[in-house]
Every structure is written in C-alpha cells, then in structure tokens.
C-alpha positions as semicolon CSV with decimal commas, in nm:
position;residue;x (nm);y (nm);z (nm)
1;M;0,000;0,000;0,000
2;I;0,117;0,353;-0,083
3;E;0,020;0,640;0,146
4;I;0,064;0,995;0,017
5;K;0,011;1,262;0,282
6;D;0,006;1,639;0,229
7;I;0,257;1,642;-0,058
8;T;0,336;2,000;-0,167
9;K;0,566;2,111;-0,447
10;K;0,643;2,460;-0,576
11;F;0,836;2,578;-0,880
12;G;0,921;2,939;-0,805
13;N;0,591;3,109;-0,724
14;K;0,383;2,838;-0,890
15;I;0,226;2,575;-0,666
16;A;0,231;2,250;-0,865
17;L;0,096;2,033;-0,582
18;D;-0,101;2,168;-0,288
19;H;-0,123;1,927;0,010
20;V;-0,207;1,621;-0,202
21;S;-0,314;1,311;-0,009
22;L;-0,399;0,973;-0,163
23;A;-0,412;0,611;-0,049
24;L;-0,325;0,350;-0,314
25;D;-0,389;-0,019;-0,255
26;E;-0,326;-0,321;-0,475
27;G;-0,497;-0,280;-0,810
28;I;-0,514;-0,009;-1,074
29;Y;-0,565;0,351;-0,960
30;G;-0,626;0,628;-1,211
31;L;-0,518;0,987;-1,160
32;L;-0,729;1,204;-1,388
33;G;-0,676;1,571;-1,458
34;P;-0,624;1,832;-1,730
35;N;-0,281;1,928;-1,860
36;G;-0,103;2,136;-1,596
37;A;-0,298;1,983;-1,307
38;G;0,019;1,854;-1,138
39;K;-0,010;1,488;-1,240
40;T;0,338;1,448;-1,387
41;T;0,495;1,631;-1,091
42;L;0,332;1,382;-0,854
43;M;0,444;1,088;-1,073
44;R;0,802;1,215;-1,069
45;I;0,798;1,256;-0,692
46;L;0,664;0,901;-0,650
47;A;0,935;0,776;-0,886
48;T;1,196;0,960;-0,669
49;V;1,300;1,172;-0,968
50;L;1,185;1,486;-0,780
51;S;1,164;1,558;-0,409
52;A;0,861;1,717;-0,245
53;D;0,891;2,043;-0,055
54;C;0,689;1,895;0,229
55;G;0,465;1,600;0,304
56;E;0,525;1,228;0,345
57;I;0,508;0,912;0,134
58;R;0,509;0,563;0,282
59;I;0,526;0,231;0,099
60;D;0,409;-0,087;0,273
61;S;0,405;0,113;0,600
62;G;0,777;0,190;0,565
63;Q;0,965;0,510;0,493
64;Y;0,997;0,614;0,129
65;D;1,377;0,591;0,138
66;S;1,511;0,668;-0,210
67;K;1,753;0,376;-0,260
68;E;1,530;0,104;-0,120
69;T;1,217;0,249;-0,278
70;R;1,364;0,248;-0,628
71;R;1,399;-0,129;-0,605
72;K;1,020;-0,150;-0,562
73;I;0,926;0,096;-0,838
74;G;0,865;0,053;-1,209
75;Y;0,828;0,384;-1,391
76;L;0,714;0,464;-1,744
77;P;0,741;0,841;-1,799
78;Q;0,522;1,028;-2,044
79;H;0,812;1,080;-2,286
80;F;0,991;0,745;-2,296
81;S;1,284;0,684;-2,529
82;M;1,578;0,448;-2,569
83;Y;1,883;0,440;-2,794
84;K;1,738;0,383;-3,140
85;G;2,032;0,170;-3,255
86;L;1,988;-0,088;-2,980
87;T;1,763;-0,388;-3,019
88;V;1,466;-0,443;-2,789
89;E;1,655;-0,714;-2,602
90;E;1,971;-0,507;-2,569
91;S;1,769;-0,216;-2,430
92;L;1,613;-0,434;-2,163
93;R;1,946;-0,589;-2,066
94;H;2,090;-0,238;-2,034
95;I;1,807;-0,130;-1,800
96;A;1,832;-0,455;-1,602
97;I;2,201;-0,385;-1,535
98;L;2,118;-0,030;-1,422
99;K;1,858;-0,180;-1,185
100;E;2,134;-0,402;-1,043
101;I;1,960;-0,726;-1,138
102;G;2,217;-1,001;-1,087
103;D;2,376;-1,187;-1,379
104;S;2,212;-1,514;-1,275
105;D;1,864;-1,360;-1,298
106;L;1,913;-1,110;-1,579
107;S;1,836;-1,332;-1,881
108;D;1,530;-1,484;-1,713
109;E;1,400;-1,138;-1,615
110;V;1,437;-1,003;-1,968
111;E;1,270;-1,310;-2,117
112;Q;0,981;-1,283;-1,871
113;V;0,902;-0,917;-1,942
114;L;0,929;-0,974;-2,318
115;E;0,663;-1,243;-2,285
116;N;0,451;-1,024;-2,056
117;V;0,426;-0,742;-2,311
118;N;0,415;-0,964;-2,623
119;L;0,746;-0,838;-2,763
120;A;0,933;-1,171;-2,766
121;E;0,914;-1,195;-3,145
122;R;1,057;-0,843;-3,180
123;R;1,354;-0,896;-2,947
124;K;1,603;-0,840;-3,232
125;S;1,421;-0,535;-3,376
126;R;1,592;-0,199;-3,346
127;V;1,420;0,046;-3,116
128;G;1,410;0,299;-3,399
129;S;1,193;0,063;-3,605
130;L;0,918;0,022;-3,344
131;S;0,571;0,170;-3,382
132;G;0,438;0,403;-3,113
133;G;0,244;0,120;-2,952
134;M;0,542;-0,116;-2,948
135;L;0,763;0,156;-2,802
136;R;0,513;0,199;-2,517
137;R;0,520;-0,179;-2,470
138;L;0,898;-0,161;-2,443
139;G;0,851;0,115;-2,186
140;I;0,624;-0,108;-1,979
141;A;0,869;-0,398;-2,016
142;Q;1,158;-0,197;-1,871
143;A;0,932;-0,077;-1,589
144;L;0,844;-0,439;-1,502
145;L;1,207;-0,548;-1,466
146;G;1,270;-0,647;-1,106
147;N;0,901;-0,728;-1,047
148;P;0,817;-0,393;-0,881
149;S;0,543;-0,370;-0,622
150;L;0,458;-0,016;-0,746
151;L;0,407;0,053;-1,116
152;I;0,382;0,419;-1,223
153;V;0,261;0,496;-1,575
154;D;0,234;0,857;-1,695
155;E;0,002;0,930;-1,993
156;P;0,023;0,569;-2,117
157;T;-0,167;0,610;-2,446
158;A;-0,042;0,955;-2,547
159;G;0,022;0,965;-2,920
160;L;-0,118;0,618;-2,992
161;D;-0,374;0,550;-3,262
162;P;-0,713;0,402;-3,155
163;E;-0,612;0,039;-3,223
164;E;-0,282;0,069;-3,035
165;R;-0,464;0,242;-2,749
166;L;-0,704;-0,052;-2,711
167;R;-0,416;-0,301;-2,710
168;F;-0,226;-0,100;-2,452
169;R;-0,530;-0,076;-2,224
170;D;-0,564;-0,456;-2,237
171;L;-0,197;-0,491;-2,146
172;L;-0,229;-0,257;-1,848
173;S;-0,534;-0,450;-1,725
174;E;-0,338;-0,777;-1,737
175;I;-0,021;-0,664;-1,562
176;G;-0,156;-0,397;-1,330
177;S;-0,404;-0,583;-1,113
178;S;-0,144;-0,785;-0,920
179;R;0,044;-0,482;-0,782
180;V;-0,016;-0,119;-0,688
181;T;-0,049;0,051;-1,025
182;L;-0,093;0,424;-1,073
183;I;-0,194;0,555;-1,414
184;S;-0,191;0,929;-1,480
185;T;-0,384;1,066;-1,778
186;H;-0,620;1,334;-1,907
187;I;-0,802;1,077;-2,125
188;V;-1,118;0,967;-1,944
189;E;-1,165;0,658;-2,163
190;D;-0,832;0,515;-2,041
191;I;-0,945;0,545;-1,680
192;E;-1,289;0,393;-1,751
193;A;-1,127;0,100;-1,934
194;V;-0,873;-0,015;-1,674
195;C;-0,910;0,160;-1,336
196;D;-1,118;0,056;-1,037
197;H;-1,043;0,364;-0,829
198;V;-0,993;0,721;-0,944
199;G;-0,858;1,049;-0,811
200;I;-0,931;1,378;-0,986
201;L;-0,655;1,638;-0,969
202;S;-0,696;2,002;-1,070
203;Q;-0,472;2,301;-1,009
204;G;-0,253;2,090;-0,782
205;K;-0,537;1,979;-0,555
206;V;-0,730;1,654;-0,521
207;L;-1,094;1,738;-0,599
208;A;-1,231;1,391;-0,529
209;Q;-1,129;1,027;-0,504
210;G;-1,312;0,697;-0,485
211;S;-1,444;0,418;-0,704
212;R;-1,565;0,496;-1,055
213;E;-1,920;0,448;-0,931
214;E;-1,871;0,688;-0,639
215;L;-1,728;0,961;-0,860
216;T;-1,996;0,912;-1,126
217;G;-2,258;0,948;-0,853
218;M;-2,130;1,298;-0,776
219;A;-2,280;1,414;-1,107
220;E;-2,616;1,247;-1,043
221;G;-2,901;1,485;-1,125
222;K;-2,670;1,735;-1,295
223;V;-2,649;1,594;-1,649
224;W;-2,902;1,681;-1,918
225;E;-2,956;1,654;-2,289
226;I;-3,113;1,942;-2,478
227;T;-3,261;1,961;-2,826
228;S;-3,262;2,318;-2,948
229;E;-3,318;2,523;-3,261
230;K;-3,014;2,730;-3,166
231;K;-2,662;2,637;-3,068
232;I;-2,632;2,620;-2,689
233;V;-2,392;2,870;-2,536
234;P;-2,251;2,790;-2,190
235;V;-2,370;3,039;-1,925
236;N;-2,352;3,062;-1,548
237;N;-2,289;2,711;-1,411
238;I;-2,347;2,519;-1,734
239;W;-2,068;2,312;-1,894
240;I;-2,109;2,157;-2,236
241;V;-1,998;1,794;-2,270
242;S;-2,087;1,749;-2,636
243;Q;-2,294;1,918;-2,905
244;K;-2,385;1,811;-3,257
245;K;-2,631;1,917;-3,522
246;Q;-2,878;1,670;-3,665
247;D;-3,193;1,720;-3,870
248;G;-3,143;2,096;-3,851
249;R;-3,147;2,100;-3,468
250;Y;-2,874;2,092;-3,205
251;L;-2,847;1,797;-2,969
252;C;-2,638;1,901;-2,670
253;R;-2,527;1,714;-2,358
254;V;-2,461;1,953;-2,072
255;I;-2,378;1,954;-1,705
256;R;-2,589;2,193;-1,504
257;D;-2,491;2,282;-1,149
258;V;-2,772;2,259;-0,896
259;D;-2,785;2,638;-0,850
260;T;-2,861;2,701;-1,217
261;D;-3,218;2,794;-1,307
262;G;-3,264;2,531;-1,576
263;E;-3,619;2,626;-1,669
264;N;-3,523;2,984;-1,755
265;Q;-3,220;2,869;-1,950
266;A;-3,426;2,617;-2,143
267;E;-3,690;2,875;-2,225
268;Q;-3,430;3,121;-2,351
269;A;-3,272;2,853;-2,570
270;Q;-3,609;2,720;-2,687
271;A;-3,490;2,384;-2,559
272;E;-3,625;2,089;-2,364
273;W;-3,414;1,960;-2,076
274;V;-3,404;1,579;-2,043
275;P;-3,217;1,431;-1,743
276;V;-2,972;1,149;-1,831
277;E;-2,749;0,914;-1,634
278;P;-2,401;1,060;-1,572
279;T;-2,075;0,908;-1,687
280;L;-1,726;0,938;-1,536
281;E;-1,652;1,204;-1,798
282;D;-1,954;1,401;-1,679
283;A;-1,831;1,384;-1,320
284;Y;-1,483;1,489;-1,431
285;I;-1,612;1,794;-1,621
286;Y;-1,850;1,885;-1,339
287;L;-1,583;1,875;-1,066
288;N;-1,331;2,062;-1,279
289;G;-1,590;2,324;-1,369
290;K;-1,670;2,389;-1,004
291;A;-1,299;2,412;-0,920
292;E;-1,231;2,665;-1,197
293;N;-1,525;2,881;-1,087
294;R;-1,421;2,903;-0,722
C-alpha cells in the first residue's frame, strides 16, 4: 500500500501540488486531470525523480527511502525513449544492469518481461523501427524489470492511434491488477477502461477520489440533454460535454450545477431539458468546472 500525505511542491511562485493526499492499494488507480494539473509532478515525486517540498510518502508502512524504494518501483514516464540503434533485447538488458539485477537472474528477467508485453518476437528489432504502440510496450517492459510492487505509468496512451490504445489498455489490465499501479492521464476513456479507483486532480489539488461508481454518482441529477433550434452557449454554471447538429437542430449534452435555473435557460434557448445518467466524464467535467469557478 502507498500512502501519500500532504505532498506539496512549488516551482518558483507556482504551486504545482497543494497538500495532495492519496491512499493506493493493490490494483489499478487512475489519476485524472487536465494538462497542468500537477499529475506528472506527482508521478516524478513518486518515482523519486523529484523531491517534495513537504509531506510524506510511505510504501508498505515503511519510509519512502530513495535507494530502497527504487527497487520497488517501475516507472514509465510520459516521454519514454531508448537508444534507437539498440535492439529491444539489448535495451532491456541495459536497464536490467542499471537496476542491479544479478547476472544469474538477468536473462530470465528479460525473457519474462518480453513475454509479458508480447514483444518476444521483436527482441532483435531496433528500437528505432518500433511503432508508437510497441515503443510503449517496451517502456512497460523496462518498468516491469525487477518485479516492482509499485508501477507508475504517466500518460500511457499519449500519441497512440485508436487500435494501439485498445491493445495497450488490455496490457495494463493484465499486468496492473497484481500490484499497486498508478496511471496518470487526461483521457477519461483510459481510466474507464482499466481503473477501479480514481482520483481527480486540478490546479494541484485533489478534488475527489473513490471508485468509478462513487465519482460518477457525484454528477447524479446534474447531467441533461437538450434539443434546441439554436446552438447552446454555456452560461452561469453550465458546462457543455458534447454538441452536434442533426436534422437541422442541435443535440447538446450539458452539465448543469444545482444552482442554475434550468427552466429559464431552457426557455431562452427554446430547448427541452431531459435528465440522463451521468458518466465518469460528466463527473470529471463537473468537478473541474466547479474548481475553476471558485
């Protein structure tokens, strides 16, 4: 179990993380937030690449000592790269040596992670020849060396095409459930596909955390669909989730805060409000909208 308590980090006058607290247990935990929310800063602190200004992190009830902790961590940063001239196998052997995996275990470790990420047949391929999806698989493979108890993955599907994204989600589901796995992303679909528990981060603060069902429930009664002759313009506490034109009319899905006078808005837009069941994306937009309007 990973306990994060009151982690704060500043860069000059900018507060990147503001007393962030999270509890991560075995399984896949998603950290969801817009660009600039502080997600990557938190990932880098957990990976011991950065140090926090204040706060505490504990792993398995022990101190988050840098040297010992690194032996328990697998980290795939958002921008992962390796020497393009090396083969896949050579890259993994290089990382295994850096992780101080002994000679007697090194070949078995490399073989195991190649099998885990379905790259065994590409072991002799040059890194420079890999597709975006295969490069992310190599990134996961190097993170799995040493069988870490904490796996940290930052923006795992960034830059992947839809097919590669689906494959990578399946891979994360397979390898992430048997350890503490933290996935950071701004793509809601990635979280919905693989994560059981979710934290929403905005402007360096945790807005909410819980199961997907608990977070979705926070938007209960606040999500509506509107059919209107005119394009809907966001006003007051209304956030637009999606809007498209069909048959000459606009079909819009919106989030309406409880303080908004929906009847007046509907009348002005010549629209009919129809309540609908919220999704995790609705809850994400709703919580971020409230945070931005504070």
